[in-house]
C-alpha positions as a Markdown table, in Angstrom:
| # | Residue | x | y | z |
|---|---|---|---|---|
| 1 | Met | 13.6 | -38.8 | -6.2 |
| 2 | Gly | 12.8 | -41.3 | -3.4 |
| 3 | Phe | 14.0 | -39.0 | -0.7 |
| 4 | Ile | 11.7 | -36.1 | -1.5 |
| 5 | Pro | 8.6 | -37.5 | 0.3 |
| 6 | Ile | 10.8 | -38.3 | 3.3 |
| 7 | Phe | 12.2 | -34.8 | 3.5 |
| 8 | Leu | 8.7 | -33.2 | 3.0 |
| 9 | Thr | 7.2 | -35.5 | 5.8 |
| 10 | Leu | 10.1 | -34.7 | 8.2 |
| 11 | Gly | 9.8 | -30.9 | 7.4 |
| 12 | Gly | 6.0 | -31.1 | 7.9 |
| 13 | Ala | 6.4 | -32.9 | 11.3 |
| 14 | Cys | 9.0 | -30.3 | 12.4 |
| 15 | Leu | 6.7 | -27.5 | 11.4 |
| 16 | Leu | 3.7 | -29.1 | 13.2 |
| 17 | Phe | 5.9 | -29.6 | 16.4 |
| 18 | Phe | 7.0 | -25.9 | 16.2 |
| 19 | Leu | 3.5 | -24.6 | 15.9 |
| 20 | Thr | 2.0 | -26.9 | 18.6 |
| 21 | Val | 4.7 | -25.9 | 21.1 |
| 22 | Arg | 4.4 | -22.2 | 20.3 |
| 23 | Asn | 0.6 | -22.4 | 20.7 |
| 24 | Thr | 1.1 | -24.0 | 24.1 |
| 25 | Phe | 3.4 | -21.3 | 25.2 |
| 26 | Gln | 1.0 | -18.6 | 24.1 |
| 27 | Arg | -1.9 | -20.3 | 25.9 |
| 28 | Lys | 0.1 | -20.5 | 29.1 |
| 29 | Ile | 1.0 | -16.8 | 28.9 |
| 30 | Ala | -2.7 | -16.0 | 28.2 |
| 31 | Leu | -3.8 | -18.0 | 31.1 |
| 32 | Glu | -1.3 | -16.2 | 33.4 |
| 33 | Lys | -2.7 | -12.8 | 32.2 |
| 34 | Glu | -6.2 | -14.0 | 32.7 |
| 35 | Leu | -5.6 | -15.3 | 36.3 |
| 36 | Phe | -3.9 | -12.1 | 37.2 |
| 37 | Phe | -6.9 | -10.1 | 35.8 |
| 38 | Asn | -9.3 | -12.3 | 37.8 |
| 39 | Leu | -7.2 | -11.7 | 40.9 |
| 40 | Gly | -7.5 | -8.0 | 40.3 |
| 41 | Glu | -11.3 | -8.3 | 40.0 |
| 42 | Lys | -11.4 | -10.2 | 43.4 |
| 43 | Leu | -9.2 | -7.7 | 45.0 |
| 44 | Pro | -9.6 | -4.2 | 43.8 |
| 45 | Glu | -6.9 | -3.1 | 46.2 |
| 46 | Leu | -4.3 | -4.6 | 44.1 |
| 47 | Lys | -5.2 | -3.0 | 40.8 |
| 48 | Gly | -3.1 | 0.1 | 41.4 |
| 49 | Lys | 0.0 | -2.0 | 42.3 |
| 50 | Ser | -0.2 | -4.5 | 39.5 |
| 51 | Glu | 3.0 | -3.3 | 38.0 |
| 52 | Glu | 5.2 | -4.0 | 41.1 |
| 53 | Leu | 3.4 | -7.3 | 42.1 |
| 54 | Thr | 4.8 | -10.0 | 39.8 |
| 55 | Ser | 5.4 | -13.0 | 41.9 |
| 56 | Ser | 2.6 | -14.9 | 43.8 |
| 57 | Glu | 4.8 | -14.6 | 47.0 |
| 58 | Gln | 4.6 | -10.8 | 46.8 |
| 59 | Ile | 0.8 | -11.0 | 46.2 |
| 60 | Leu | 0.5 | -13.2 | 49.1 |
| 61 | Lys | 2.3 | -10.9 | 51.4 |
| 62 | Gln | 0.1 | -8.1 | 50.2 |
| 63 | Ile | -3.1 | -10.1 | 50.8 |
| 64 | Ser | -2.0 | -11.2 | 54.4 |
| 65 | Gly | -2.4 | -7.6 | 55.5 |
| 66 | Leu | -6.0 | -7.2 | 54.2 |
| 67 | Glu | -9.1 | -8.1 | 56.0 |
| 68 | Leu | -11.0 | -10.5 | 53.7 |
| 69 | Asn | -14.1 | -12.7 | 54.3 |
| 70 | Pro | -13.3 | -16.5 | 54.2 |
| 71 | Lys | -15.0 | -17.1 | 50.8 |
| 72 | Thr | -13.0 | -14.4 | 49.0 |
| 73 | Lys | -9.8 | -15.4 | 50.7 |
| 74 | Lys | -10.3 | -19.0 | 49.5 |
| 75 | Glu | -11.0 | -17.9 | 46.0 |
| 76 | Val | -8.0 | -15.6 | 46.0 |
| 77 | Leu | -5.8 | -18.5 | 47.4 |
| 78 | Glu | -7.1 | -20.8 | 44.7 |
| 79 | Leu | -6.2 | -18.2 | 42.0 |
| 80 | Leu | -2.7 | -17.8 | 43.4 |
| 81 | Arg | -2.3 | -21.6 | 43.5 |
| 82 | Asp | -3.4 | -21.8 | 39.8 |
| 83 | Met | -0.9 | -19.0 | 39.0 |
| 84 | Lys | 1.9 | -20.8 | 40.6 |
| 85 | Val | 1.1 | -24.2 | 38.9 |
| 86 | Asn | 0.8 | -22.5 | 35.5 |
| 87 | Arg | 4.1 | -20.5 | 36.0 |
| 88 | Ser | 5.9 | -23.6 | 37.2 |
| 89 | Gln | 4.7 | -25.7 | 34.2 |
| 90 | Tyr | 5.6 | -22.9 | 31.7 |
| 91 | Asn | 9.1 | -22.5 | 33.2 |
| 92 | Lys | 9.8 | -26.2 | 33.3 |
| 93 | Leu | 8.6 | -26.6 | 29.6 |
| 94 | Ile | 10.8 | -23.8 | 28.5 |
| 95 | Lys | 13.8 | -25.5 | 30.1 |
| 96 | Lys | 13.4 | -28.8 | 28.4 |
| 97 | Ala | 15.4 | -29.8 | 25.4 |
| 98 | Pro | 13.3 | -29.6 | 22.2 |
| 99 | Tyr | 11.0 | -27.0 | 23.6 |
| 100 | Asn | 13.7 | -24.5 | 24.5 |
| 101 | Trp | 14.6 | -24.4 | 20.8 |
| 102 | Val | 11.1 | -23.3 | 20.0 |
| 103 | Ala | 11.1 | -20.8 | 22.8 |
| 104 | Lys | 14.5 | -19.4 | 21.7 |
| 105 | Ile | 13.3 | -19.0 | 18.1 |
| 106 | Ser | 10.0 | -17.5 | 19.1 |
| 107 | Gly | 11.4 | -15.3 | 21.8 |
| 108 | Phe | 9.6 | -16.6 | 24.8 |
| 109 | Arg | 11.2 | -15.9 | 28.2 |
| 110 | Pro | 10.5 | -17.4 | 31.6 |
| 111 | Ile | 7.8 | -15.8 | 33.6 |
């Protein structure tokens, strides 16, 4: 009878951990989509090619051929930097030990 509260507390802690990590993964994916959408708004030339442009390096190569004013170019480069940071944080988080269990159970894949 004395172990029931311990098991309930442990189960609750595991559930809260699972939900928190899952929420973090979902926020990172939503931020990636939002940044990509903002990039498409800044550069309408990339809207038609959004399926084939998945990595920031490919987007950077595509941008280098375009003539942009300095302000737009700075904003685009900042969005690309934010995308790289977000993608790196997400992929590192998925590889870490307790978080990869949540990712595997929930079906999250690296970006």
